C-alpha positions in Angstrom: 60.3 17.1 19.7 63.3 16.0 21.7 66.6 17.8 21.3 70.0 16.3 21.5 72.0 16.9 24.6 74.5 18.9 22.7 72.0 21.3 21.1 70.0 21.5 24.4 72.8 22.8 26.4 75.0 24.6 23.8 73.7 27.9 25.1 74.9 27.3 28.6 78.4 28.3 27.7 77.6 31.7 26.4 79.1 34.7 28.2 78.1 38.2 27.4 79.6 41.3 29.1 76.4 43.3 28.1 73.5 41.0 28.5 70.9 43.3 27.0 70.9 43.6 23.2 68.7 44.5 20.3 68.8 44.2 16.5 65.8 46.1 14.9 64.7 45.5 11.3 62.6 47.9 9.2 61.4 47.4 5.7 58.9 48.2 3.0 57.1 45.7 0.8 55.0 45.9 -2.4 52.8 42.9 -3.3 50.5 41.8 -6.1 48.0 39.0 -6.0 45.6 37.9 -8.7 42.9 36.7 -6.2 44.0 37.6 -2.7 40.7 36.7 -1.1 40.6 33.2 -2.8 37.0 33.7 -4.1 35.7 31.2 -6.6 33.8 33.6 -8.8 34.7 37.1 -10.1 38.2 37.3 -8.6 39.7 40.7 -8.4 43.5 41.3 -8.4 45.0 43.8 -6.0 48.3 45.6 -5.4 49.3 47.0 -2.1 52.3 48.3 -0.1 53.2 47.7 3.5 55.6 48.8 6.2 57.4 46.1 8.2 59.0 46.5 11.6 60.7 44.1 14.0 62.0 45.3 17.4 63.6 42.3 19.2 65.0 42.7 22.7 67.2 40.0 24.2 68.8 39.3 27.6 71.5 36.6 27.7 73.6 35.4 30.6 75.3 32.0 31.2 72.1 30.3 32.3 69.3 32.8 31.8 67.9 33.9 28.5 65.0 36.3 27.9 63.6 37.7 24.7 60.7 40.0 23.7 60.0 40.5 19.9 57.2 42.8 18.8 56.6 42.6 15.0 54.1 44.6 12.9 52.9 45.0 9.4 51.0 48.0 8.3 49.4 48.0 4.9 48.0 51.0 2.9 44.6 49.2 2.8 43.0 47.4 5.7 41.5 44.0 5.0 41.8 40.3 5.7 43.2 39.0 2.4 46.7 37.7 2.2 48.2 41.0 1.2 46.0 43.6 2.9 46.0 42.2 6.4 47.8 44.2 9.0 49.4 42.1 11.7 50.6 42.8 15.2 52.6 40.0 16.9 54.3 40.0 20.3 56.4 37.0 21.2 58.1 36.6 24.6 60.2 33.8 26.2 62.2 33.2 29.3 64.6 30.2 29.6 66.7 28.8 32.3 69.4 26.3 31.4 71.5 24.2 33.8 73.9 21.3 33.2 71.2 18.7 33.1 67.9 20.5 32.4 66.2 23.5 30.9 62.9 25.2 31.6 61.3 27.6 29.1 58.2 29.8 29.5 56.9 31.4 26.3 53.8 33.4 25.3 52.4 35.2 22.3 49.8 37.7 21.3 48.7 37.9 17.7 46.3 39.9 15.7 46.3 39.0 12.0 44.1 37.3 9.4 42.9 33.7 9.3 43.7 33.7 5.5 47.5 33.9 6.2 47.4 30.3 7.3 46.3 27.4 5.0 43.1 25.9 6.4 42.1 28.9 8.5 39.4 30.0 6.1 35.7 30.5 6.2 34.3 29.8 2.8 37.4 31.2 1.2 37.1 34.5 3.1 39.7 35.8 5.5 38.6 36.9 9.0 40.4 38.8 11.7 42.1 36.5 14.2 43.2 37.3 17.7 45.3 34.6 19.3 47.0 34.4 22.7 49.2 31.4 23.7 51.1 30.3 26.7 53.6 27.4 26.9 55.8 25.7 29.5 58.5 23.3 28.3 60.7 21.3 30.6 63.6 19.0 29.5 65.8 16.9 31.7 68.8 14.6 30.9 68.5 11.5 33.2 71.5 9.6 31.9 73.9 9.8 29.0 71.3 8.0 26.9 67.9 9.0 28.3 66.2 12.4 28.1 62.7 13.3 29.0 60.5 16.3 28.1 57.2 17.7 29.2 55.3 20.4 27.3 52.1 22.1 28.4 50.4 24.5 26.1 47.1 26.5 25.9 45.8 28.8 23.2 42.7 31.0 22.8 41.6 32.2 19.4 38.9 34.8 18.6 37.7 35.5 15.1 36.3 38.8 13.8 33.2 37.2 12.2 33.1 40.0 9.7 31.3 38.0 7.0 27.7 36.8 6.6 28.9 33.3 5.8 31.3 33.0 8.7 32.0 29.4 9.9 35.0 29.8 12.2 34.3 29.5 15.9 36.1 31.1 18.8 37.9 28.3 20.7 40.4 27.3 23.3 42.8 24.4 22.9 45.0 23.1 25.7 47.4 20.1 25.6 49.9 18.2 27.7 52.6 16.3 25.8 55.3 14.1 27.6 58.0 12.4 25.7 61.1 10.2 26.3 64.1 9.8 24.1 66.6 6.9 24.4 69.9 7.0 22.4 70.5 3.5 21.2 73.8 4.6 19.5 75.5 7.6 18.2 73.3 7.4 15.1 70.0 6.0 16.4 67.5 7.4 18.9 64.2 5.9 20.0 61.4 8.1 21.2 58.0 7.6 23.0 55.6 10.5 22.5 52.2 11.0 24.1 49.7 13.8 24.1 46.3 14.6 25.6 44.3 17.7 24.7 40.9 19.4 25.0 39.5 21.6 22.3 36.2 23.5 22.8 34.3 26.3 21.3 33.9 29.3 23.6 30.2 29.4 23.0 30.0 26.0 24.7 28.4 24.2 21.8 31.2 21.8 20.7 34.2 20.1 22.2 36.8 17.5 21.3 38.8 15.4 23.9 41.8 13.8 22.2 44.8 11.6 23.1 47.5 9.9 21.1 50.5 7.7 21.7 53.4 7.4 19.2 56.7 5.6 18.8 59.5 7.5 17.1 62.8 6.6 15.5 65.6 9.0 14.4 68.5 7.9 12.3 71.5 9.8 11.3 71.9 8.6 7.7 75.2 10.3 7.2 77.0 13.4 8.4 74.6 15.5 6.3 71.4 13.5 6.2 69.0 12.7 9.0 65.7 10.7 9.1 63.0 11.3 11.7 59.9 9.2 12.0 57.0 8.6 14.4 53.8 6.7 14.2 51.0 5.8 16.5 47.3 5.8 17.3 44.9 8.7 18.2 41.4 9.0 19.4 39.1 12.0 19.7 35.6 12.1 21.3 33.5 14.9 19.8 30.5 16.3 21.6 27.8 18.7 20.4 25.4 20.2 22.9 22.2 20.5 21.0 19.2 22.5 22.3 15.8 22.7 20.8 12.1 23.3 21.7 9.3 20.8 21.6 5.6 21.8 21.7 3.3 20.0 24.0 0.7 20.7 26.7 0.1 24.0 25.0 3.7 25.3 25.6 7.2 25.2 23.9 9.5 23.3 26.3 13.3 23.5 26.0 15.1 20.2 25.5 18.8 19.4 25.5 20.7 16.6 23.9 24.3 15.7 23.5 25.4 14.3 20.2 28.7 12.3 20.3 31.0 11.0 17.6 34.5 9.6 17.4 37.6 10.1 15.4 40.1 7.2 15.6 43.0 6.1 13.5 46.7 6.4 12.9 48.8 9.5 13.2 52.3 9.7 11.9 55.1 12.0 10.7 58.3 11.3 8.6 60.9 13.8 7.5 64.3 13.8 6.0 66.7 16.8 6.4 70.1 17.7 4.9 72.3 20.4 6.3 75.5 21.9 4.8 77.2 25.2 5.1 75.4 26.5 2.0 72.3 24.2 1.6 69.5 23.2 4.0 66.8 20.9 2.7 63.8 19.2 4.4 60.9 17.1 3.2 58.2 15.5 5.2 54.7 13.9 5.4 52.4 13.9 8.4 48.9 13.2 9.7 47.7 14.8 12.9 44.6 16.1 14.7 44.8 19.9 14.8 42.6 22.9 16.0 41.4 25.1 13.1 38.4 27.1 14.4 35.9 24.7 13.0 33.4 22.7 15.1 35.8 19.9 16.1 39.5 18.9 15.8 40.5 18.5 12.1 42.4 15.6 10.7 45.2 17.1 8.7 47.3 15.3 6.1 50.2 17.3 4.9 53.3 17.2 2.6 56.0 19.8 3.0 59.2 20.5 1.1 61.6 23.4 1.7 65.1 24.4 0.6 67.5 27.3 1.4 70.6 27.8 -0.7 73.3 30.3 0.0 74.8 30.8 -3.5 77.3 33.5 -2.3 77.7 36.1 0.4 75.3 38.3 -1.4 72.7 35.9 -2.9 70.3 33.5 -1.0 67.5 31.4 -2.7 64.5 29.8 -1.0 61.8 27.5 -2.2 59.0 25.8 -0.4 55.9 23.8 -1.3 53.1 22.6 1.0 49.9 20.5 0.4 47.2 19.9 3.0 44.1 17.8 3.1 41.8 18.8 6.0 38.9 16.4 7.0 36.5 18.2 9.3 33.8 16.2 11.2 30.4 17.9 11.0 27.6 18.0 13.4 25.3 15.0 12.8 27.9 12.8 11.3 30.1 12.6 8.2 32.9 15.0 7.3 33.7 17.9 4.9 37.1 17.8 3.1 39.2 20.8 2.0 42.5 20.9 0.2 45.1 23.6 0.1 48.4 24.1 -1.6 51.1 26.8 -1.3 54.2 27.1 -3.5 56.7 29.9 -2.8 60.0 31.0 -4.5 62.2 33.8 -3.4 65.7 35.3 -4.0 67.4 37.6 -1.5 70.2 40.0 -2.5 72.3 41.3 0.3 73.0 44.8 -1.1 75.2 45.6 1.9 75.7 44.1 5.3 72.6 45.9 6.5 70.4 46.4 3.4 68.7 43.5 1.5 66.3 43.2 -1.4 63.9 40.2 -1.6 61.9 39.2 -4.7 59.3 36.5 -4.2 56.5 34.7 -6.1 53.7 32.6 -4.7 50.9 30.3 -5.9 48.1 29.6 -3.4 45.0 27.5 -4.0 42.2 25.8 -2.3 39.4 23.3 -3.1 36.3 22.5 -1.1 34.5 19.1 -1.8 31.1 20.0 -0.4 30.1 21.9 -2.5 32.9 21.5 -5.1 34.5 25.0 -5.2 38.1 25.9 -6.1 40.1 29.0 -6.3 43.7 30.0 -7.0 45.8 33.1 -6.6 49.2 34.0 -8.1 51.3 36.7 -6.6 54.6 38.7 -6.7 56.3 40.6 -3.9 59.2 42.9 -3.5 60.7 43.8 -0.1 63.5 46.2 0.8 64.7 46.0 4.4 67.4 47.3 6.7 68.8 45.1 9.4 70.5 47.3 12.0 73.7 46.2 13.7 73.3 44.4 17.0 73.7 46.8 19.9 74.4 46.0 23.6 73.4 48.1 26.6 
């Protein structure tokens, strides 16, 4: 996604006498879920407590910015449901900004549960997920109206495979995404977006080579409302390396065959956003090819709505809803469809400048079409956290 010239280089004017800074957060959370493992039969409710810790470290100068943020969640019970999963995340980034360009390097190391993310499930059972990512993003302003961007990304994901019915496959996904933005006027921007990627299972059995080209249009509807759209065509060639044995001449002989299939069609996204001092709102629809840990790239149709309202200095309210339909090509032809939805509501009370209390509720559900299986979980959460003052060294 292209950024405006103003937002891209707004950081270049920052001056800090003490470039190193940190602002830790520590908290405790209690959570209840009626069916945290999203099983279709004999669901069991659970209640758990967890410790939350964020330890961000930042380095900011006029043109150089560096950040490292370790985050951890430690629950009283180890598991891979949505409320028992411990997670350990480490995000790091380095950014150089000049008058006309910016260059950003970022990387992440995650250990968490596949169940924390809609679509990352194996028959409704969460599995441990270890992910490492690396990304390079370069942006350059060519003229007052033209801006280009190039993004290169690679990610490797390993699953724990702790269930007898595991389907998720260890994989690597790498992509290269160039884009060009042209400001037609103060309100309108045209964009051309391209992407090429390779997705393959680490056991060498399956792969997907994909490419897409889209045309985008952004329009500032008013001072508060903005519309962003893009649409185009995508193609993915899927391969499955199939090995088997055939008996002849008195021996079993190994044979190899490559099965191929194609995914073609339109991809698109459209979103509308509203931003004021107290309210931020966004709503969007999209279709894309995404990696999920299944045999090939998954076609994902999604609808998302979110809102954040600052009622006062002490009270903040949040609401979000997401729906996804995942169409997964299967070996031998055809596809298997899965649907997910996630609705969340929360209210945060800023007790003091440093202490806050957050009460949340959530409804999460899934439906598999082959075979027809559905499950739902309702949950409540309470979190008490302390955000320490920013300190400079």
